C-alpha positions in Angstrom: -34.0 -5.1 89.5 -30.6 -5.0 89.9 -30.2 -5.9 86.3 -32.2 -2.3 84.9 -29.9 -0.8 87.5 -26.8 -2.4 85.8 -28.3 -1.3 82.3 -28.3 2.8 84.0 -24.8 2.6 84.8 -23.7 0.9 82.0 -25.8 3.7 79.7 -24.0 6.4 82.2 -20.7 5.1 81.9 -21.1 4.6 78.0 -22.2 8.4 78.0 -19.4 9.6 80.1 -16.6 7.7 78.0 -18.3 9.1 75.0 -18.1 12.4 76.5 -14.4 12.1 77.1 -13.7 10.8 73.9 -15.2 14.1 72.1 -13.2 16.5 74.5 -9.8 14.3 73.6 -10.9 13.8 69.6 -8.8 16.8 68.0 -5.9 16.1 69.7 -6.0 12.2 69.3 -7.6 12.6 65.5 -4.0 15.0 65.0 -1.5 12.2 66.6 -3.1 9.7 64.8 -3.3 11.4 61.2 0.2 12.5 61.7 1.2 8.7 62.7 -0.7 7.6 59.3 1.0 10.3 57.1 4.7 9.1 58.7 4.0 5.3 57.7 2.4 6.3 54.2 5.8 8.1 53.8 7.8 5.1 54.8 6.2 3.1 52.4 3.9 0.7 54.9 0.8 1.5 53.3 -1.1 -1.0 54.9 -0.4 0.5 58.4 -1.3 3.6 57.1 -4.7 2.5 55.8 -5.7 0.9 59.4 -4.7 4.2 61.5 -6.7 6.0 58.6 -9.6 3.4 59.2 -9.7 4.6 62.8 -9.9 7.8 62.5 -12.6 7.6 59.7 -14.9 5.2 62.1 -14.9 8.1 64.0 -15.1 11.3 61.8 -16.3 10.0 58.2 -16.2 13.6 56.8 -12.6 14.2 56.9 -11.3 14.8 53.6 -7.8 14.6 54.5 -8.3 11.2 56.0 -10.1 10.1 53.1 -7.4 11.1 50.4 -4.9 9.8 52.3 -6.4 6.2 52.6 -7.2 6.5 49.0 -3.7 6.7 47.9 -2.5 3.9 50.2 -5.4 1.9 48.9 -4.0 2.9 45.3 -0.4 1.8 46.5 -1.2 -1.5 47.7 -3.4 -2.1 44.1 -6.8 -1.9 45.7 -8.4 0.5 42.9 -11.9 0.4 43.7 -11.3 0.9 47.8 -9.4 3.9 46.6 -11.5 5.4 43.9 -14.3 5.0 46.5 -12.5 7.3 49.3 -11.3 9.7 46.4 -15.0 10.2 45.2 -16.1 10.9 48.6 -13.6 13.2 49.2 -14.1 15.4 46.1 -17.8 15.2 47.0 -16.8 16.9 50.3 -14.4 19.4 49.3 -14.5 19.5 45.4 -11.4 22.3 45.5 -9.2 19.4 46.8 -6.4 19.2 44.5 -4.9 16.0 45.9 -7.9 13.9 45.7 -8.7 14.7 41.9 -4.5 14.1 41.2 -5.5 10.5 43.0 -8.6 9.5 40.7 -6.5 10.8 37.8 -3.5 8.0 39.0 -6.6 5.3 39.5 -8.3 6.0 36.3 -4.7 5.9 34.4 -4.2 2.6 36.2 -7.4 0.8 34.9 -6.8 2.2 31.5 -9.1 4.9 31.0 -6.5 7.7 30.3 -9.2 9.7 29.1 -11.0 10.1 32.2 -7.6 10.3 34.1 -6.5 13.4 32.0 -10.2 15.0 32.8 -9.4 14.4 36.5 -6.0 15.6 36.1 -7.1 18.9 34.5 -9.1 19.7 37.6 -6.1 19.2 39.8 -4.1 21.4 37.5 -6.7 23.9 37.3 -6.4 24.3 41.0 -2.4 24.0 41.3 -0.8 24.6 38.0 2.8 24.3 39.1 2.8 20.9 41.3 5.9 19.2 39.7 4.1 15.3 40.3 1.0 17.0 38.4 2.8 18.1 35.6 5.1 14.7 35.5 1.8 12.9 35.1 0.6 15.2 32.5 3.2 14.4 30.3 1.8 10.9 30.3 -1.6 12.0 29.3 -4.2 13.3 26.7 -4.1 17.2 27.1 -7.9 18.1 27.9 -8.8 21.4 26.7 -11.9 23.7 27.3 -13.7 24.7 24.6 -12.3 27.6 22.2 -13.2 29.3 19.0 -11.1 29.2 16.1 -9.8 32.5 14.3 -12.3 34.3 11.8 -11.0 34.4 8.2 -9.9 37.8 7.3 -11.6 39.3 4.4 -8.4 40.8 3.0 -5.4 38.6 1.6 -2.3 38.4 4.0 1.0 38.8 2.4 3.5 39.7 5.3 6.4 38.0 2.8 6.7 36.7 -0.6 9.1 36.0 -3.6 11.1 39.2 -5.5 13.6 38.6 -7.6 16.4 36.3 -6.3 15.5 37.1 -2.7 12.5 36.8 -0.1 10.9 40.2 0.5 8.4 41.8 3.4 6.3 44.4 1.8 8.4 44.5 -1.3 11.5 45.1 0.7 13.9 42.2 -0.2 16.0 41.4 2.4 19.0 38.9 3.1 18.1 35.9 5.3 20.6 35.9 8.3 19.2 33.1 10.2 20.2 30.5 13.4 18.3 27.1 13.0 17.2 26.1 16.8 18.4 23.0 18.0 16.3 22.2 21.5 17.4 19.4 22.6 19.0 20.0 26.1 21.7 17.8 27.7 20.1 14.5 29.1 16.8 14.4 26.7 15.9 13.7 23.2 14.6 16.4 21.0 10.9 15.6 21.3 11.2 16.1 25.1 11.6 19.5 24.2 13.4 22.4 26.5 12.2 23.9 29.7 9.4 27.0 28.6 11.6 29.7 29.9 14.3 28.9 27.6 12.2 30.0 24.9 12.3 33.9 25.5 16.0 34.0 26.1 17.1 32.2 23.1 14.8 34.4 21.1 16.2 37.4 22.9 20.2 36.0 21.9 19.5 35.6 18.8 18.0 39.0 18.3 20.5 40.6 20.0 23.2 39.1 17.8 21.3 40.6 15.0 20.0 37.8 13.1 16.9 38.4 11.6 15.1 35.2 11.7 15.1 32.0 13.0 14.3 28.4 11.7 12.5 25.6 13.5 12.3 22.3 11.8 9.1 20.9 13.9 6.0 22.2 15.8 7.4 23.3 19.5 5.7 23.7 22.9 3.6 26.8 22.8 5.8 28.6 25.1 8.2 29.2 21.8 5.5 30.9 19.7 4.4 32.9 23.0 8.0 33.9 22.9 8.5 35.3 20.0 5.1 36.7 19.5 6.0 39.0 23.0 9.5 39.4 21.9 8.8 41.0 18.3 5.6 42.9 19.8 8.1 44.5 22.2 10.7 44.8 19.6 8.4 46.6 17.0 6.9 49.1 20.0 10.3 50.2 20.5 11.2 50.4 17.0 13.6 47.4 16.6 13.7 45.3 13.7 11.5 41.9 14.9 12.8 38.1 14.5 10.9 36.6 11.7 10.4 32.5 11.5 11.2 30.0 9.2 8.9 27.2 10.0 9.4 23.5 9.2 7.2 20.6 8.8 8.9 17.5 9.8 8.4 13.6 8.8 10.5 10.5 9.0 11.0 8.1 6.0 7.7 6.3 4.7 7.7 2.5 5.0 8.5 1.0 1.6 9.8 4.2 0.5 6.0 4.8 -0.5 5.2 8.2 0.1 1.5 8.3 -0.7 -1.7 6.8 0.6 -1.1 6.7 4.6 1.7 8.5 4.7 0.8 11.3 2.5 -2.1 11.9 4.7 -0.5 11.4 8.0 2.4 14.6 6.6 -0.5 16.8 5.5 -2.4 16.2 8.5 1.0 17.3 10.4 1.0 20.3 8.1 -2.2 21.2 9.3 -1.4 20.9 12.9 1.7 23.1 12.0 -0.9 26.1 10.6 -2.7 25.7 14.0 0.4 26.4 16.1 1.6 29.2 13.7 -1.3 31.3 13.6 -2.3 30.3 17.4 -5.4 28.4 16.4 -5.1 24.8 17.6 -5.1 22.8 20.6 -2.9 19.6 20.6 -3.0 16.5 22.7 -0.1 14.9 24.5 1.4 12.8 21.9 5.0 10.8 22.6 8.2 12.8 20.8 5.5 15.9 20.2 4.4 19.2 21.4 1.4 19.7 22.9 -0.8 22.3 24.2 -3.0 25.1 23.7 -1.3 27.3 21.0 -3.1 30.6 21.6 0.0 33.2 20.2 -0.4 34.0 16.5 3.2 34.5 15.3 2.0 34.6 11.5 2.5 38.1 10.6 6.6 37.3 11.3 6.0 34.4 9.2 8.9 34.1 6.8 8.5 31.2 4.9 8.0 27.3 5.3 10.6 24.5 4.6 8.9 21.2 4.9 10.5 17.9 5.2 13.9 16.5 6.0 17.0 15.5 3.8 15.3 12.8 1.9 17.8 9.9 1.4 19.0 9.3 -2.2 17.8 5.6 -2.3 14.3 6.5 -1.1 13.9 8.8 -3.6 14.8 6.1 -6.2 12.8 3.7 -4.8 9.9 6.3 -5.0 10.2 7.1 -8.5 9.9 3.5 -9.4 7.1 3.0 -7.5 5.5 5.8 -8.5 6.8 5.9 -12.2 3.1 6.6 -14.4 2.7 9.7 -11.9 1.4 12.9 -14.0 2.4 16.2 -14.1 0.7 17.8 -11.0 -1.2 21.2 -11.8 -2.5 22.4 -8.1 -4.3 25.4 -7.2 -1.1 27.3 -5.9 1.8 24.7 -7.2 2.4 22.8 -11.0 5.4 21.1 -12.0 7.3 21.0 -15.2 9.1 18.1 -16.5 8.8 16.6 -13.1 9.9 13.5 -11.6 7.6 11.3 -9.6 9.1 12.4 -5.9 8.9 16.0 -7.3 5.1 15.6 -8.2 4.5 14.2 -4.8 6.6 17.3 -2.8 4.4 19.6 -5.4 1.0 18.3 -3.8 1.9 18.4 -0.2 3.2 22.0 -0.8 0.2 22.8 -2.5 -1.9 21.3 0.4 -0.2 23.6 2.8 -0.8 26.6 0.7 -4.5 25.8 0.1 -5.1 25.1 3.7 -3.3 27.9 4.9 -5.4 30.4 2.4 -8.8 28.2 3.1 -8.5 28.8 7.1 -6.4 32.1 7.4 -6.4 33.9 3.9 -2.7 33.9 4.1 0.2 33.1 1.7 3.6 32.1 2.5 6.7 31.5 0.5 6.9 27.3 0.7 10.2 25.4 -0.2 11.1 21.6 0.5 14.1 20.5 1.8 17.2 19.7 0.1 20.8 19.1 0.3 24.0 18.2 -2.3 23.1 14.8 -2.3 20.1 15.2 -4.4 21.1 18.9 -6.1 20.6 19.5 -9.6 23.9 19.3 -10.6 25.9 16.8 -11.9 29.6 16.1 -10.7 32.0 14.2 -12.4 33.8 13.2 -9.5 31.3 11.7 -7.5 30.6 8.3 -9.0 27.7 5.9 -7.8 28.6 2.4 -6.3 27.9 0.8 -9.4 30.0 3.1 -11.6 32.9 2.9 -9.6 32.7 -0.8 -9.2 32.8 -0.9 -12.9 35.6 1.4 -12.8 37.6 -0.7 -10.4 37.2 -3.8 -12.6 38.5 -1.9 -15.3 41.5 -1.3 -13.4 41.9 -5.1 -12.6 41.0 -4.6 -8.9 38.7 -6.9 -7.0 35.9 -5.7 -6.7 34.7 -8.7 -4.0 37.0 -7.6 -1.8 36.3 -5.4 1.3 33.1 -4.1 2.7 30.5 -1.9 0.8 31.3 1.3 -0.1 30.6 3.5 3.3 28.7 6.9 1.6 25.3 6.7 -0.1 25.1 7.5 -3.6 25.1 11.1 -3.4 25.1 11.7 -7.1 22.6 9.2 -8.2 19.2 11.2 -8.6 18.3 14.7 -8.2 15.4 17.0 -6.9 15.0 20.4 -8.8 13.2 23.3 -7.0 12.5 24.7 -10.4 10.1 21.8 -11.6 7.9 23.2 -9.0 6.6 26.4 -10.0 3.8 28.7 -8.4 0.7 29.3 -10.1 -0.9 32.6 -10.9 -3.0 32.7 -7.9 0.0 32.0 -5.4 1.3 35.3 -5.0 4.1 34.3 -2.3 6.1 31.9 -4.6 8.7 29.3 -3.7 12.6 28.9 -3.1 14.9 26.5 -3.2 16.3 25.6 0.5 19.4 23.8 1.1 21.3 22.1 3.6 24.5 22.7 1.9 28.0 22.2 4.1 31.5 22.5 2.5 32.9 19.2 3.5 30.7 16.8 2.3 29.5 15.0 -0.3 33.1 14.3 -1.8 32.4 15.5 -4.6 32.7 19.2 -2.8 36.3 18.2 -2.5 37.1 16.3 -5.7 35.3 18.2 -8.5 37.8 19.9 -10.7 36.0 23.0 -11.4 35.9 23.8 -7.5 39.7 22.5 -7.0 40.4 25.2 -9.2 38.2 28.1 -8.5 40.5 30.8 -7.2 37.7 31.5 -4.6 37.7 28.0 -2.9 35.9 24.8 -3.6 32.7 25.7 -1.4 32.3 29.6 -2.9 32.4 27.9 -6.6 29.8 25.3 -5.7 27.8 27.8 -4.4 28.0 29.7 -7.7 27.2 27.1 -9.7 23.9 26.5 -7.6 23.2 30.5 -8.1 23.8 29.6 -12.0 21.4 26.8 -12.1 18.5 28.4 -10.4 18.6 31.8 -12.1 16.2 34.0 -10.0 14.7 31.6 -8.1 15.8 32.8 -4.5 18.4 29.9 -2.7 18.4 30.0 0.7 21.3 27.5 2.4 19.0 26.6 5.2 22.1 25.0 7.1 25.7 25.8 7.0 28.5 26.1 9.4 31.3 23.7 11.2 31.5 22.1 14.7 33.9 23.0 17.8 34.9 19.3 18.4 37.7 17.2 18.8 37.2 14.5 16.0 37.3 15.1 12.4 34.9 13.2 10.2 35.5 14.6 7.1 38.7 17.1 5.6 38.2 19.8 3.4 40.0 21.4 1.0 40.8 25.1 2.4 40.4 23.8 5.9 36.5 23.7 6.7 36.9 20.7 8.0 33.7 18.6 9.8 35.1 18.9 13.2 38.6 19.5 14.3 38.2 22.9 15.3 38.4 25.2 18.4 35.6 27.1 19.3 37.8 30.3 17.8 38.3 28.4 14.6 34.8 27.6 15.1 33.7 31.3 15.1 35.8 32.6 11.9 34.7 29.8 10.0 30.9 30.6 10.3 31.9 34.3 9.6 33.5 33.1 6.4 30.8 30.9 5.5 27.4 33.2 5.9 29.9 35.7 3.8 30.9 33.5 1.0 27.1 32.6 0.6 26.4 36.2 1.1 29.0 37.3 -1.6 27.3 34.3 -4.1 24.4 36.4 -4.4 21.9 34.0 -2.9 18.9 34.4 -0.6 20.9 33.7 2.5 21.5 31.4 5.1 20.7 29.5 8.6 23.4 29.0 10.7 23.5 25.6 12.2 22.8 25.4 15.2 21.3 27.3 18.1 22.8 24.8 20.9 25.2 21.6 21.1 23.2 18.7 21.1 24.4 15.4 23.0 21.7 13.1 20.9 23.2 14.1 18.0 25.7 11.1 16.8 28.1 10.7 13.8 28.7 7.8 11.2 32.5 8.1 12.4 31.7 7.6 16.2 28.7 6.5 17.0 29.4 2.9 17.3 31.2 3.9 20.2 28.2 5.1 22.0 26.7 2.1 23.9 23.9 2.2 25.0 23.0 4.6 22.1 20.1 5.6 24.1 22.5 6.7 27.1 23.9 9.2 24.7 22.0 12.0 25.6 23.6 11.6 29.8 27.2 12.6 28.3 28.8 15.1 25.4 31.2 13.4 23.1 33.5 15.8 21.9 34.8 13.6 19.6 31.0 13.3 17.5 30.8 16.7 15.4 27.4 16.6 15.1 27.3 17.4 18.8 29.1 20.4 18.8 27.8 22.9 16.0 26.0 25.3 18.6 26.8 29.0 19.1 25.3 27.8 22.5 27.8 25.6 24.8 26.2 23.0 27.2 29.0 22.8 29.5 29.0 19.9 32.2 28.8 21.2 35.8 32.1 20.8 36.9 34.0 20.9 33.6 36.6 23.4 33.8 39.3 24.9 31.1 42.7 23.3 30.9 45.0 24.8 33.4 42.1 27.0 34.8 40.9 27.2 38.3 39.4 24.6 40.3 41.8 21.5 39.5 43.3 22.1 43.4 40.0 20.4 44.7 39.8 17.6 42.7 40.7 14.0 44.4 43.4 11.9 44.5 44.1 8.5 43.1 44.5 6.4 45.5 48.1 4.8 45.7 49.5 7.5 43.7 50.1 10.5 45.9 50.0 14.2 44.0 47.8 12.6 40.9 44.6 14.4 41.0 41.5 12.5 38.9 38.2 13.9 37.9 35.2 13.0 35.8 32.9 15.0 33.9 30.1 14.4 31.1 32.7 15.2 28.9 36.5 14.2 29.7 38.7 12.1 32.1 40.9 14.9 33.3 44.2 14.1 35.3 46.3 16.6 37.0 49.9 15.0 37.9 53.7 16.0 38.5 55.6 16.7 35.0 58.8 14.2 34.9 62.3 15.5 35.1 64.2 17.2 32.5 67.5 15.5 31.8 70.2 17.4 30.5 70.0 17.8 27.0 66.8 15.7 26.6 63.3 16.9 26.1 61.0 16.4 28.7 58.9 13.5 28.8 55.6 12.5 30.6 54.7 8.6 30.7 51.0 7.5 31.3 49.2 4.2 31.2 45.3 3.7 31.2 43.7 0.2 32.2 40.1 0.4 31.4 39.3 -2.9 30.4 38.9 -6.0 33.1 41.5 -7.9 30.8 44.7 -7.8 32.4 47.2 -5.2 31.2 47.0 -1.5 30.5 45.0 -0.8 27.0 46.4 2.6 26.6 49.7 4.5 26.8 50.5 8.1 26.6 53.8 9.9 26.0 53.5 13.5 26.4 56.4 16.3 25.2 56.5 19.9 25.9 53.7 20.5 23.2 53.1 17.6 21.6 52.1 14.0 22.6 50.6 10.7 21.2 48.2 7.7 22.7 48.6 4.4 21.3 46.1 1.7 21.9 46.5 -2.0 22.6 46.5 -3.5 18.9 43.3 -5.7 19.5 41.2 -2.8 21.3 41.7 -0.2 18.6 38.3 1.0 17.9 38.6 1.1 14.0 40.0 -1.3 12.3 41.5 -1.9 8.5 39.0 -3.7 6.4 38.8 -4.7 2.5 41.1 -5.5 0.4 43.7 -4.4 -2.1 43.4 -0.5 -2.6 40.2 -0.2 -1.5 40.6 -0.3 2.1 38.6 1.4 5.0 39.1 1.8 8.8 35.5 1.0 10.1 34.4 0.8 13.9 35.4 -2.8 15.1 32.5 -4.2 16.9 34.3 -6.9 18.4 37.3 -5.0 20.0 38.9 -6.8 23.2 42.5 -6.4 24.1 45.0 -9.0 22.9 47.2 -10.6 25.9 50.7 -9.1 25.8 49.5 -7.2 22.5 51.7 -4.3 20.9 50.1 -0.8 20.9 49.4 0.9 17.5 48.3 4.2 16.5 44.7 5.4 17.1 43.8 5.7 13.4 40.5 6.6 11.3 39.6 7.3 7.5 37.4 10.7 7.2 37.6 10.5 3.7 37.7 7.0 1.8 39.5 6.5 -1.7 36.9 7.3 -4.5 37.1 7.2 -7.8 35.2 9.6 -10.2 32.9 9.1 -13.5 36.3 9.7 -15.2 38.7 7.5 -13.8 40.4 9.6 -11.7 41.6 8.4 -8.5 41.3 10.5 -5.1 43.0 8.7 -2.2 41.9 8.1 1.0 42.6 10.7 4.0 43.7 9.5 7.4 43.2 11.1 10.8 45.0 9.9 14.0 42.9 11.3 16.9 45.8 9.7 19.2 47.7 12.8 18.5 47.8 14.9 21.8 47.9 18.9 21.2 49.5 20.9 24.3 49.0 24.8 24.7 48.8 27.3 27.1 45.9 28.0 29.9 42.6 27.8 27.8 40.3 30.7 28.0 37.4 30.2 29.9 34.6 31.2 26.9 36.8 30.1 24.3 37.6 26.5 24.8 39.5 24.5 22.6 38.4 21.0 22.0 41.4 20.5 19.8 44.0 21.1 22.9 44.7 18.2 25.1 46.8 19.3 27.8 49.1 22.2 29.3 52.1 23.1 31.5 51.8 25.0 34.7 55.2 24.8 36.7 56.0 21.6 37.5 52.4 20.1 36.9 50.3 18.7 33.9 46.9 18.6 33.3 45.7 16.2 30.7 41.8 15.6 29.6 40.7 12.7 27.7 37.7 12.4 25.5 36.2 9.5 27.1 35.7 7.8 23.4 39.2 8.3 23.1 39.8 6.0 25.9 37.2 3.5 25.1 34.6 4.4 27.6 31.1 4.2 25.3 28.8 5.1 28.4 30.9 7.3 31.4 27.3 7.9 33.0 27.2 4.2 34.0 31.4 3.5 33.7 31.0 1.3 30.7 33.7 0.6 28.6 34.1 -1.1 25.0 33.9 -4.8 25.2 33.4 -6.6 21.6 32.9 -10.0 23.1 30.0 -8.8 25.0 26.0 -8.4 24.5 25.7 -4.8 23.1 29.4 -4.7 22.8 29.9 -3.0 26.1 30.1 -3.6 29.7 30.3 -2.2 33.0 33.2 -1.6 35.3 33.7 -0.6 39.1 36.9 1.7 38.3 39.8 1.8 36.0 43.4 1.6 36.6 46.2 4.3 36.1 50.0 4.4 35.9 51.7 7.5 36.0 55.7 7.7 35.9 55.4 4.0 36.7 53.6 4.5 40.0 50.1 2.7 39.8 46.6 3.2 41.4 42.7 2.8 40.6 40.4 5.2 40.7 36.8 5.4 40.2 33.5 8.2 40.1 29.9 8.7 40.7 27.6 7.5 37.7 24.8 9.6 37.0 21.5 9.6 34.9 20.6 13.5 34.5 23.6 15.2 34.0 23.7 18.8 35.2 25.1 21.6 32.2 25.3 25.1 32.3 24.6 27.4 29.2 27.6 29.5 27.6 28.1 31.4 24.8 30.9 30.4 22.0 32.8 33.2 20.8 30.7 32.2 17.2 28.1 34.0 18.8 30.2 37.3 19.1 31.9 37.0 15.9 28.2 36.8 13.7 27.0 39.6 15.9 29.4 42.1 14.6 29.4 40.4 10.9 25.9 40.9 10.9 26.2 44.3 12.2 27.3 44.7 8.7 25.2 45.8 5.6 24.4 42.4 3.4 26.0 43.0 -0.1 
């Protein structure tokens, strides 16, 4: 009996306890859940799981607790337990985006990327703008719902065709005034693409500058085509001219230089993808380095032309011509060849594929060309000997051909590609044209050819006239032209159209002159290179001084011409003009009161009191820089009123004289290290090497001294002068030094040139400064993702004004 009473009391006590617990559960659970979330955020995933397991023992249908425990288990590597929790969560709450995201993470960790993409698509459908969802999406295949492909129109669509020596829209010939769209923003490579919102902004800016076309090299993200379509529909509704599209089909060079087989199959598959993107009729899954997404915007009504391929390298063309020496002439449905080389036959075949597929799928024809450049032009240049020809001429002169390194250039006049050898068939009503990337400063024959040097109009117009004469009535589009606003200079040109070494104002003047020269030559038009400064690019002269190479996107090398062609500058945040506002906020260098230093992704800035001007003597300021861990200063700087000079420790000069006899080069020195107590020497480069023409004419080298420093007035905010290095305001000097000029190979990680270290560079904690004999050391914060602001350069306004005028 006593046992029965004890059992009843026990049951009653348990019942009362349960009632109390039920009454307190919401508050207790809420507090426990908050504690679990705090543990999770602190990275204590095991503690978070324990708390959540207690909660779930009381309430088994709590999706919040299931998701958080599932994520905690995932972080600890318990994939089966994580999946079980998350699957239970989506069964209870199918619209819980975090649960689908967690399942996507689990599936990816298990190696099932397709399943991960499907789960993530559910999460994105619920919350399409979550950053973590979009980040995961970039690493997974895209999942698309079913779509209906466009019906083939009954009538042939022919928005553009070749008419005489021009491209014409509805029988109205036009002169192309285009801009090439480089879209790699700072911190990113081309295949990572720009933020979607920039495409609408850029499209509007190109139209506002009176461009009538834009050119892209490859498939861009869907946002670009949507922006172009939206712009053109609005423009036509308002009675304004639209912006036409020149679409590229990109490829790299094939393995072993064989353009047939698997390489050709992939290239034509890329053509098929391009067609779908242009016609708004394809879903492209995620693929590293390539654009992806659902393409719904049909821009084919404004499709001016296709330019396929890249600048083919002469060695690759020579190799393929040998491999396919038996290639017969090509007779396709839309293209045929006449007296063609094997490479020209291959180009005709792939061009025919593009035309045939566009007709089959969309009943449209578009003018098609292949990319060419002066290196492979159909002209012969007496001044441009191949390496073998030049070596034979050197032997005739008694020179030691074995002395020195091989010649720096390719064989720029060894082999040709002639667009006249590829002709449209009778069924091809759109036609074809010649497309050249032709700059005024390269190859060397642009300077050296006697007919060009003696032309009253200048070297480049003479070359254009020769192209025009060769191609006759076939349209010739100069698909790339322009000069860069860089401090560094990579090739001299006879009339000053150098490969770099221009202020932004000079770039504007020269770009306008170049497009006018193209139009005056009677060519089909031009496409200015390029829309924006792109930090990922690398020039032959300076590329070895960016180490590690994959960090080049983090900083802007103003010495490298390839990074500075843009009509839009990408200015690092914190950059200021010379003697402009903002320098007062910069920190002082420890140990040198009154001397300020500032680092950006472009320059090392120094502001300091000027030295005293002695009676009857010019004012001189002296500085020294200790950038390398070796003892002593690696660089010395002397500044006068308007000019100055930077010299470098002889062992640390990044360009060393190589070769022998009369054939010498200044080549990047991958083993550069400072010499103890070594002399200071000039910082020299050789943009134009010594050459010997086929007729024996010797063209001497041309040296440049980047160590020469230029002074000047306060720099304008919107017309920067990269060629100016310092200015004076009152008793103070503002000096800025490009990183490459002072041996810094990667400012984002404070790495300096070190030829005796793996990779040719090493990290340093700080650098030493000596100003007027006072010494100190200074450092700056490293970065991984550069901050930048886009700014229109003067070339934009200059071209806008020039393109207001009718073409000749």
